[in-house]
N, CA, C and O of each residue as an XYZ file, in Angstrom:
648
protein
N     -33.685     -6.342    -14.632
C     -32.081     -6.544    -14.103
C     -31.381     -7.416    -14.188
O     -30.183     -7.437    -13.908
N     -31.911     -8.092    -14.511
C     -30.676     -9.791    -14.499
C     -30.768     -9.967    -15.136
O     -30.286    -11.090    -14.984
N     -31.277     -9.935    -17.100
C     -30.261     -9.576    -18.232
C     -28.400     -8.492    -18.044
O     -27.183     -8.675    -18.018
N     -29.739     -7.103    -17.941
C     -28.134     -6.841    -16.990
C     -27.545     -7.194    -16.684
O     -26.496     -6.756    -17.157
N     -27.291     -8.551    -15.402
C     -26.771     -8.800    -14.240
C     -26.377     -9.995    -15.160
O     -25.163     -9.811    -15.068
N     -26.487    -11.149    -16.029
C     -26.201    -12.356    -16.794
C     -24.352    -11.684    -16.716
O     -23.905    -10.545    -16.853
N     -23.823    -12.742    -16.494
C     -22.540    -13.112    -16.722
C     -21.501    -12.479    -15.536
O     -20.415    -12.969    -15.227
N     -21.815    -11.857    -15.238
C     -21.335    -11.109    -13.340
C     -20.867    -12.017    -12.401
O     -19.683    -11.960    -12.067
N     -21.542    -12.766    -11.969
C     -21.315    -13.950    -10.704
C     -19.839    -14.342    -11.277
O     -18.743    -14.250    -10.723
N     -20.150    -14.759    -12.429
C     -18.267    -15.387    -13.204
C     -17.448    -14.786    -12.996
O     -16.444    -15.497    -12.952
N     -17.080    -13.094    -12.696
C     -16.151    -12.857    -13.131
C     -15.863    -11.504    -11.860
O     -14.815    -11.046    -11.405
N     -17.160    -11.210    -11.619
C     -16.544    -10.539    -10.372
C     -17.616    -10.706     -9.311
O     -18.787    -10.930     -9.618
N     -17.089    -10.565     -7.732
C     -18.471    -10.157     -5.884
C     -18.053     -8.991     -5.774
O     -18.239     -8.607     -4.619
N     -17.252     -7.706     -6.836
C     -17.990     -6.991     -5.621
C     -18.392     -5.500     -6.224
O     -17.934     -4.403     -5.905
N     -19.914     -6.000     -7.696
C     -21.502     -5.685     -8.287
C     -22.460     -6.182     -8.054
O     -23.317     -6.461     -8.892
N     -22.549     -6.489     -6.379
C     -24.103     -7.887     -6.678
C     -25.002     -6.380     -6.986
O     -24.780     -5.229     -7.361
N     -26.143     -7.244     -6.556
C     -27.037     -6.588     -7.613
C     -27.700     -4.697     -6.972
O     -28.336     -3.860     -7.612
N     -27.228     -4.648     -5.644
C     -27.903     -3.760     -5.010
C     -26.477     -3.165     -5.492
O     -27.523     -2.605     -5.164
N     -26.200     -3.059     -5.586
C     -24.871     -2.211     -6.298
C     -25.521     -1.495     -7.725
O     -25.744     -0.349     -8.115
N     -25.672     -2.803     -8.221
C     -26.200     -1.672     -9.887
C     -27.883     -0.796     -9.333
O     -28.387      0.189     -9.873
N     -28.167     -1.207     -8.694
C     -29.335     -0.856     -8.796
C     -28.797      1.004     -7.735
O     -28.796      2.235     -7.731
N     -28.684      0.598     -7.515
C     -27.760      1.917     -6.687
C     -27.292      2.914     -7.986
O     -27.771      3.703     -8.800
N     -26.734      2.647     -7.810
C     -25.946      3.247    -10.131
C     -26.797      3.274    -10.828
O     -26.677      3.977    -11.831
N     -28.690      2.128    -10.498
C     -29.051      3.109    -11.712
C     -29.174      3.776    -11.285
O     -28.251      4.455    -11.735
N     -29.882      4.679    -10.249
C     -30.251      5.947     -8.742
C     -29.629      6.442     -9.197
O     -30.128      6.621    -10.308
N     -28.561      6.971     -9.154
C     -27.448      7.264     -9.097
C     -27.250      7.934    -10.542
O     -26.767      9.030    -10.823
N     -27.878      6.735    -11.528
C     -27.890      7.548    -13.529
C     -29.323      8.268    -13.797
O     -29.444      9.072    -14.722
N     -30.632      7.863    -12.749
C     -31.633      8.646    -12.932
C     -32.218      7.599    -13.365
O     -33.338      7.643    -13.873
N     -31.524      6.507    -13.217
C     -33.020      6.225    -14.285
C     -33.008      5.525    -15.355
O     -33.735      4.550    -15.548
N     -31.739      6.208    -16.548
C     -31.688      5.880    -17.598
C     -30.638      4.810    -18.133
O     -29.409      4.786    -18.057
N     -31.517      3.971    -18.675
C     -30.690      2.513    -18.526
C     -29.857      2.567    -20.147
O     -29.311      1.705    -20.837
N     -30.014      3.537    -20.250
C     -28.689      2.796    -21.115
C     -27.584      3.891    -20.307
O     -26.485      3.367    -20.486
N     -27.394      5.095    -19.548
C     -26.295      4.446    -19.074
C     -26.050      4.186    -18.617
O     -24.918      4.566    -18.317
N     -26.843      2.867    -17.614
C     -26.516      2.301    -17.038
C     -25.753      1.518    -17.735
O     -24.559      1.576    -17.438
N     -26.148      0.567    -18.840
C     -25.768     -0.364    -19.688
C     -24.498      0.799    -20.332
O     -25.004      1.450    -21.246
N     -23.546      1.057    -20.170
C     -22.506      1.911    -21.260
C     -21.544      2.038    -19.329
O     -20.541      2.743    -19.219
N     -21.861      1.600    -18.645
C     -20.933      1.965    -17.109
C     -20.887      0.649    -17.266
O     -19.946     -0.046    -17.648
N     -22.027      0.331    -16.929
C     -21.593     -2.014    -16.757
C     -21.587     -2.187    -17.567
O     -21.653     -3.416    -17.586
N     -21.537     -1.724    -18.916
C     -20.080     -2.610    -19.500
C     -18.586     -2.576    -19.661
O     -17.653     -3.375    -19.738
N     -18.926     -0.453    -19.686
C     -17.617     -0.357    -19.005
C     -16.744     -0.815    -18.401
O     -15.571     -0.981    -18.737
N     -17.526     -1.173    -16.984
C     -16.601     -1.778    -15.271
C     -16.456     -3.186    -16.182
O     -15.479     -3.173    -16.931
N     -17.347     -4.485    -16.228
C     -16.947     -5.226    -17.492
C     -15.989     -5.992    -18.263
O     -15.658     -7.174    -18.162
N     -15.437     -4.657    -19.418
C     -14.727     -4.634    -20.241
C     -12.729     -4.559    -18.863
O     -11.817     -5.370    -19.021
N     -12.703     -3.644    -17.994
C     -12.049     -3.096    -16.994
C     -11.944     -4.543    -16.821
O     -11.572     -5.309    -17.711
N     -12.317     -4.917    -15.535
C     -12.368     -5.837    -14.724
C     -11.601     -7.460    -15.519
O     -11.245     -8.480    -14.930
N     -11.580     -7.312    -16.230
C     -11.600     -8.347    -18.280
C     -10.410     -8.203    -18.432
O      -9.707     -9.214    -18.425
N      -9.716     -6.698    -18.647
C      -8.506     -6.764    -18.943
C      -7.894     -7.220    -17.530
O      -7.263     -8.234    -17.233
N      -8.319     -6.068    -16.728
C      -7.342     -6.515    -15.507
C      -6.792     -7.837    -15.332
O      -5.637     -8.171    -15.069
N      -7.840     -8.538    -15.528
C      -7.043     -9.836    -14.927
C      -6.297    -10.604    -15.966
O      -5.327    -11.362    -15.981
N      -7.280    -10.021    -16.971
C      -6.373    -10.895    -18.650
C      -4.281    -10.633    -17.671
O      -3.440    -11.500    -17.430
N      -4.254     -9.706    -17.515
C      -3.053     -8.937    -17.834
C      -2.567     -9.133    -15.860
O      -1.448     -8.904    -15.400
N      -3.636     -9.539    -15.166
C      -2.575     -9.708    -13.363
C      -2.430    -11.286    -13.529
O      -1.602    -11.899    -12.856
N      -3.542    -12.141    -14.754
C      -3.037    -12.873    -14.340
C      -3.826    -14.050    -13.202
O      -3.235    -15.034    -12.755
N      -4.550    -13.866    -13.038
C      -4.419    -13.689    -11.747
C      -6.321    -14.287    -11.354
O      -6.701    -13.757    -10.310
N      -6.941    -14.815    -11.719
C      -8.258    -15.470    -12.494
C      -7.551    -16.284    -13.992
O      -6.536    -16.236    -14.687
N      -8.626    -16.887    -13.917
C      -8.656    -17.854    -15.391
C     -10.114    -17.466    -15.544
O     -10.906    -17.512    -14.602
N     -10.506    -16.997    -17.043
C     -11.562    -16.249    -17.515
C     -11.916    -17.567    -18.699
O     -11.052    -17.973    -19.475
N     -13.331    -18.117    -18.657
C     -14.270    -18.514    -19.978
C     -13.804    -18.364    -21.347
O     -12.842    -17.639    -21.598
N     -14.112    -18.680    -21.789
C     -14.094    -18.388    -22.518
C     -15.302    -16.975    -23.611
O     -15.283    -16.221    -24.584
N     -16.206    -17.495    -22.417
C     -18.172    -16.496    -22.760
C     -17.381    -15.478    -21.957
O     -17.825    -14.480    -22.524
N     -16.454    -14.946    -20.965
C     -16.266    -14.248    -20.541
C     -15.727    -12.683    -21.526
O     -16.138    -11.564    -21.833
N     -14.298    -13.785    -21.735
C     -13.288    -13.604    -22.803
C     -14.371    -12.637    -24.197
O     -13.995    -11.520    -24.552
N     -15.840    -13.374    -24.905
C     -16.055    -13.851    -25.746
C     -17.023    -12.072    -25.529
O     -16.809    -11.063    -26.200
N     -18.298    -12.269    -24.113
C     -18.562    -11.415    -24.120
C     -18.236     -9.863    -23.712
O     -19.079     -8.970    -23.626
N     -16.934     -9.745    -23.496
C     -15.576     -8.756    -24.014
C     -15.584     -7.848    -25.065
O     -16.061     -6.734    -25.285
N     -14.727     -8.892    -25.801
C     -15.067     -8.010    -27.448
C     -16.278     -7.702    -27.801
O     -16.287     -6.565    -28.273
N     -18.106     -8.566    -27.786
C     -19.231     -7.623    -27.937
C     -18.814     -6.586    -27.768
O     -18.360     -5.798    -28.598
N     -18.978     -6.438    -26.179
C     -19.479     -5.302    -25.369
C     -18.308     -4.360    -25.165
O     -18.384     -3.441    -24.349
N     -16.734     -4.677    -26.233
C     -16.221     -3.857    -26.936
C     -16.569     -2.956    -28.177
O     -15.879     -2.062    -28.667
N     -17.673     -3.359    -28.524
C     -16.435     -3.990    -30.768
C     -18.740     -3.518    -30.680
O     -19.093     -2.572    -31.385
N     -19.045     -3.719    -30.450
C     -20.707     -3.821    -30.576
C     -21.627     -2.679    -29.687
O     -22.302     -1.710    -30.036
N     -21.307     -3.291    -28.357
C     -22.408     -2.935    -28.042
C     -22.240     -1.455    -27.018
O     -23.177     -0.659    -26.951
N     -20.821     -1.206    -26.192
C     -20.680      0.483    -26.114
C     -21.040      1.113    -27.532
O     -22.102      1.733    -27.594
N     -20.309      1.018    -28.594
C     -20.474      2.072    -29.952
C     -21.995      1.879    -30.087
O     -22.056      2.649    -31.045
N     -23.187      1.518    -29.937
C     -24.020      1.179    -30.803
C     -25.272      1.492    -29.244
O     -26.485      1.286    -29.239
N     -24.552      1.935    -28.299
C     -25.173      2.774    -26.550
C     -25.968      4.370    -27.300
O     -25.567      5.302    -27.997
N     -27.097      4.016    -26.744
C     -27.848      5.208    -27.418
C     -27.241      6.712    -25.285
O     -27.749      7.789    -24.974
N     -26.299      6.045    -24.668
C     -26.125      7.168    -24.364
C     -25.000      7.158    -24.828
O     -24.789      8.223    -25.408
N     -24.104      6.437    -24.870
C     -22.339      6.644    -25.413
C     -22.269      6.894    -26.867
O     -21.199      7.029    -27.460
N     -23.682      6.968    -27.553
C     -23.203      8.148    -28.882
C     -23.391      9.776    -28.703
O     -22.797     10.715    -29.232
N     -24.714      9.712    -27.517
C     -25.307     11.036    -27.421
C     -24.028     12.057    -26.842
O     -23.878     13.183    -27.317
N     -23.254     11.589    -25.907
C     -22.119     11.802    -24.928
C     -20.596     11.394    -25.244
O     -19.794     11.405    -24.310
N     -20.060     10.933    -26.896
C     -19.104     10.128    -26.957
C     -17.929     10.782    -26.776
O     -16.888     10.268    -26.368
N     -18.235     12.846    -27.328
C     -17.554     13.793    -27.444
C     -16.563     13.706    -26.187
O     -15.386     13.346    -26.154
N     -17.281     14.082    -25.319
C     -17.421     13.997    -23.774
C     -16.708     12.780    -22.800
O     -16.498     13.052    -21.618
N     -16.306     11.289    -23.392
C     -16.528      9.363    -23.507
C     -15.347     10.080    -23.865
O     -14.641     10.787    -23.146
N     -15.244      9.838    -24.916
C     -14.371      9.561    -25.772
C     -12.636      9.389    -25.338
O     -11.846      8.445    -25.330
N     -12.546     11.182    -24.921
C     -10.823     11.176    -24.547
C     -11.277     10.846    -23.002
O     -11.135     12.045    -22.759
N     -11.759     10.223    -21.542
C     -11.935     10.141    -20.314
C     -11.411      9.128    -20.337
O     -10.324      8.885    -19.812
N     -12.577      7.839    -21.378
C     -11.445      6.560    -22.139
C     -10.363      6.112    -22.003
O      -9.880      5.154    -21.401
N      -9.729      7.507    -23.107
C      -8.663      7.330    -23.580
C      -7.980      7.856    -22.243
O      -7.528      7.219    -21.291
N      -8.011      8.446    -22.345
C      -6.795      8.502    -20.457
C      -7.436      7.838    -19.990
O      -8.412      8.319    -20.566
N      -8.065      6.709    -19.119
C      -8.320      5.505    -17.498
C      -7.112      5.114    -18.289
O      -6.042      4.981    -17.694
N      -7.205      4.886    -19.790
C      -6.993      3.493    -20.706
C      -5.650      3.726    -20.009
O      -5.097      2.789    -19.434
N      -5.086      5.010    -20.047
C      -3.719      5.544    -20.063
C      -2.816      5.140    -19.156
O      -1.761      4.506    -19.125
N      -3.843      5.922    -18.134
C      -3.329      5.894    -16.665
C      -3.817      4.209    -15.736
O      -4.093      3.880    -14.582
N      -3.774      3.980    -16.200
C      -3.845      2.537    -16.407
C      -3.116      2.210    -16.182
O      -2.427      2.297    -15.165
N      -2.927      1.157    -18.082
C      -0.925      0.719    -18.098
C      -0.030      2.110    -17.367
O       0.922      1.718    -16.692
N      -0.119      2.922    -17.388
C       1.147      3.869    -16.314
C       0.759      3.211    -14.831
O       1.754      2.967    -14.149
N      -0.444      2.904    -14.258
C      -0.434      2.172    -12.727
C       0.380      0.960    -13.065
O       1.461      1.156    -12.510
N       0.435     -0.711    -13.970
C       0.905     -1.349    -13.986
C       1.986     -0.958    -13.790
O       2.448     -0.965    -12.649
N       2.791     -0.442    -15.011
C       3.700     -0.554    -14.240
C       5.062      0.368    -13.207
O       6.279      0.266    -13.048
N       3.784      1.374    -12.633
C       3.998      1.866    -11.513
C       3.830      0.837    -10.523
O       4.635      0.916     -9.594
N       3.148      0.058    -10.478
C       2.814     -1.185     -9.211
C       5.064     -2.010     -8.866
O       5.754     -2.316     -7.894
N       5.223     -1.973    -10.436
C       6.087     -2.521    -10.226
C       7.299     -1.552     -9.009
O       8.222     -2.212     -8.532
N       7.181     -0.106     -8.630
C       8.056      0.353     -8.128
C       8.588      0.215     -6.528
O       8.870     -0.848     -5.975
N       8.650      1.532     -5.943
C       9.036      0.845     -4.862
C       7.334      1.959     -4.234
O       6.343      2.289     -4.886
N       7.612      2.159     -3.110
C       5.853      2.427     -2.185
C       5.460      3.940     -2.655
O       4.380      4.522     -2.750
N       6.174      4.143     -2.788
C       5.337      5.719     -3.276
C       4.976      5.987     -4.535
O       4.258      6.948     -4.806
N       5.615      4.851     -5.756
C       5.014      4.245     -6.605
C       3.982      3.937     -7.252
O       3.366      4.219     -8.280
N       3.943      2.720     -5.621
C       3.402      2.051     -5.207
C       1.202      2.845     -4.605
O       0.015      2.560     -4.761
N       1.959      3.708     -4.047
C       0.290      4.488     -3.861
C       0.091      5.867     -5.273
O      -1.004      6.358     -5.549
N       0.878      6.097     -5.691
C       0.933      6.326     -7.165
C      -0.766      5.731     -7.923
O      -1.884      6.195     -8.150
N       0.299      3.916     -8.146
C      -0.035      3.194     -9.068
C      -1.704      2.641     -8.566
O      -2.572      2.039     -9.198
N      -1.644      3.310     -6.733
C      -2.998      2.753     -6.857
C      -4.630      4.424     -7.263
O      -5.764      4.509     -7.736
N      -3.708      5.190     -6.728
C      -4.775      6.044     -7.831
C      -5.373      6.135     -8.857
O      -6.574      6.260     -9.100
N      -4.267      6.050     -9.640
C      -4.516      5.834    -11.354
C      -5.420      4.843    -11.605
O      -6.221      4.769    -12.537
N      -5.165      3.824    -10.387
C      -5.987      2.811    -11.054
C      -7.077      1.922    -11.624
O      -7.258      0.959    -12.368
N      -8.024      3.254    -10.445
C      -9.127      3.152    -10.538
C      -9.638      4.879    -11.403
O     -10.330      5.792    -10.954
N      -9.050      4.759    -12.531
C      -9.440      6.052    -13.268
C     -11.493      5.944    -14.087
O     -12.435      6.704    -14.311
N     -11.106      4.345    -14.235
C     -12.592      4.331    -14.450
C     -13.663      4.265    -14.460
O     -14.610      3.993    -15.197
N     -13.205      4.830    -12.633
C     -14.696      4.561    -11.520
C     -14.911      6.072    -12.274
O     -15.817      6.093    -13.107
N     -14.180      7.303    -12.061
C     -13.704      8.226    -12.498
C     -15.092      9.028    -14.021
O     -15.531     10.150    -14.276
N     -15.246      7.794    -14.536
C     -16.197      8.207    -16.180
C     -17.725      7.474    -15.386
O     -18.882      7.870    -15.531
N     -17.350      6.596    -14.750
C     -19.094      6.692    -14.034
C     -19.834      7.610    -13.068
O     -21.015      7.881    -12.850
N     -18.252      8.097    -12.416
C     -18.519      9.586    -11.614
C     -19.045     10.530    -12.686
O     -19.711     11.382    -12.098
N     -19.044     10.686    -13.581
C     -19.082     11.756    -15.098
C     -20.363     11.448    -15.554
O     -21.376     12.147    -15.570
N     -20.169     10.277    -15.932
C     -21.506      9.740    -16.570
C     -23.034     10.302    -15.863
O     -24.175     10.387    -16.318
N     -22.453     10.607    -14.608
C     -23.332     10.012    -13.412
C     -23.544     12.302    -13.052
O     -24.656     12.744    -12.765
N     -22.502     13.109    -13.153
C     -22.986     14.192    -13.646
C     -22.916     14.636    -14.420
O     -23.026     15.857    -14.317
N     -22.662     14.025    -15.921
C     -23.918     13.823    -17.075
C     -25.376     13.583    -16.680
O     -25.658     14.116    -17.753
N     -26.176     13.384    -16.329
C     -26.722     13.076    -16.164
C     -28.064     14.111    -14.757
O     -29.003     14.856    -14.476
N     -27.632     13.760    -14.633
C     -27.494     14.897    -13.415
C     -27.215     16.576    -12.701
O     -27.582     17.406    -11.869
N     -26.404     16.291    -13.637
C     -25.634     18.333    -13.445
C     -25.365     18.088    -11.228
O     -25.762     17.694    -10.132
N     -24.545     18.632    -11.935
C     -23.059     18.928    -10.724
C     -23.216     18.480     -9.189
O     -22.475     17.797     -8.482
N     -25.185     19.484     -8.765
C     -26.086     19.783     -8.092
C     -25.817     17.862     -7.713
O     -25.070     17.233     -6.964
N     -27.011     17.469     -8.821
C     -26.730     15.750     -8.452
C     -25.972     14.815     -7.873
O     -26.236     14.088     -6.915
N     -24.786     14.909     -8.682
C     -23.319     13.969     -8.194
C     -22.729     14.992     -6.795
O     -22.452     14.262     -5.844
N     -22.563     16.038     -6.588
C     -22.069     16.228     -5.399
C     -23.312     16.073     -4.317
O     -23.165     16.459     -3.157
N     -24.251     15.622     -4.672
C     -25.352     15.738     -2.844
C     -24.638     14.138     -3.062
O     -24.084     13.699     -2.054
N     -24.612     13.126     -4.474
C     -24.928     11.327     -4.129
C     -23.292     11.033     -4.073
O     -22.952     10.022     -3.458
N     -22.292     11.830     -4.659
C     -20.171     11.329     -4.140
C     -20.927     10.682     -2.799
O     -21.611      9.689     -3.047
N     -20.895     11.033     -1.698
C     -20.099     10.319     -0.422
C     -20.724      8.881     -0.586
O     -20.064      7.842     -0.601
N     -22.372      8.993     -0.731
C     -22.400      6.827     -1.549
C     -21.582      6.694     -2.614
O     -20.478      6.149     -2.614
N     -21.869      6.954     -3.082
C     -21.482      6.820     -4.711
C     -20.109      5.891     -4.965
O     -19.877      4.805     -5.496
N     -19.054      7.300     -4.047
C     -17.562      6.789     -3.574
C     -17.294      5.299     -2.013
O     -16.396      4.484     -1.803
N     -18.837      5.690     -1.159
C     -18.065      4.657     -0.486
C     -18.592      2.748     -1.098
O     -18.154      1.666     -0.707
N     -19.606      3.053     -2.099
C     -19.819      1.955     -3.107
C     -19.197      1.488     -4.425
O     -19.490      0.453     -5.024
N     -18.106      2.599     -4.862
C     -17.612      1.514     -6.022
C     -15.587      2.735     -5.252
O     -14.500      2.159     -5.238
N     -15.668      3.509     -5.016
C     -14.545      4.177     -4.818
C     -13.173      2.870     -4.259
O     -13.365      1.689     -3.969
N     -12.393      3.326     -4.265
C     -11.310      1.908     -3.910
C     -11.351      2.364     -2.676
O     -11.459      3.575     -2.483
N     -11.236      1.089     -1.192
C     -11.351      1.005      0.354
C      -8.834      1.141      0.739
O      -7.745      0.977      0.188
N      -9.599      1.599      2.227
C      -7.940      1.652      2.479
C      -8.156      0.455      2.379
O      -7.678      0.474      1.245
N      -8.498     -0.823      2.535
C      -8.153     -2.653      2.818
C      -7.588     -2.848      1.914
O      -6.539     -3.474      2.063
N      -8.178     -2.206     -0.170
C      -7.615     -2.633     -0.886
C      -5.390     -2.354     -1.836
O      -4.483     -2.810     -2.531
N      -6.106     -0.866     -0.680
C      -4.417     -0.096     -0.175
C      -3.333     -0.354      0.091
O      -2.208      0.019     -0.240
N      -3.933     -1.307      0.986
C      -2.453     -1.787      2.095
C      -1.904     -2.672      1.558
O      -0.704     -2.906      1.414
N      -3.508     -3.625      0.986
C      -3.050     -4.883      0.010
C      -1.763     -4.493     -1.504
O      -0.587     -4.706     -1.796
N      -2.552     -4.060     -1.866
C      -1.088     -3.425     -2.997
C      -0.334     -2.716     -2.743
O       0.605     -2.590     -3.529
N      -0.377     -1.785     -1.339
C       1.557     -1.633     -0.426
C       2.175     -2.605     -0.758
O       3.017     -2.432     -1.640
N       1.963     -4.258     -0.073
C       2.527     -5.357      0.378
C       2.405     -6.433     -1.019
O       2.742     -7.593     -0.781
N       1.964     -6.137     -2.398
C       2.547     -7.237     -3.039
C       4.326     -6.508     -3.408
O       5.168     -7.197     -3.984
């Protein structure tokens, strides 16, 4: 678990080891699925930080992001096996996130839509749980998953104030 966790402390306090352990459980212990999800979350966080310019990122974090994007994810066995399903979702999540960034500058209704679109990457993580355990498993674990990884009302309030 330590090797997976290396580097996250510099980027985000939102993914403590307990969340990583629960995610591994949701993914039925599939280490490659877990690494894919963590890499995807890492990339999304860094990209967001770079665009928002709300955090100064170290060269190491930026380097790790490109390694994850160009080497770790494409060579990940889980990703390779599920690429036909995951790639359209990743592309859609990117486009939705770009749209959300534009809508955040708008009126209150546009900001509310942006808040929903901003978290599309989490839907990919949920889809990975579905791939690993089918619909019964995903639905059984959905309340805890969304509580741990979904957006919160506090985030919505902050986004509406910006």
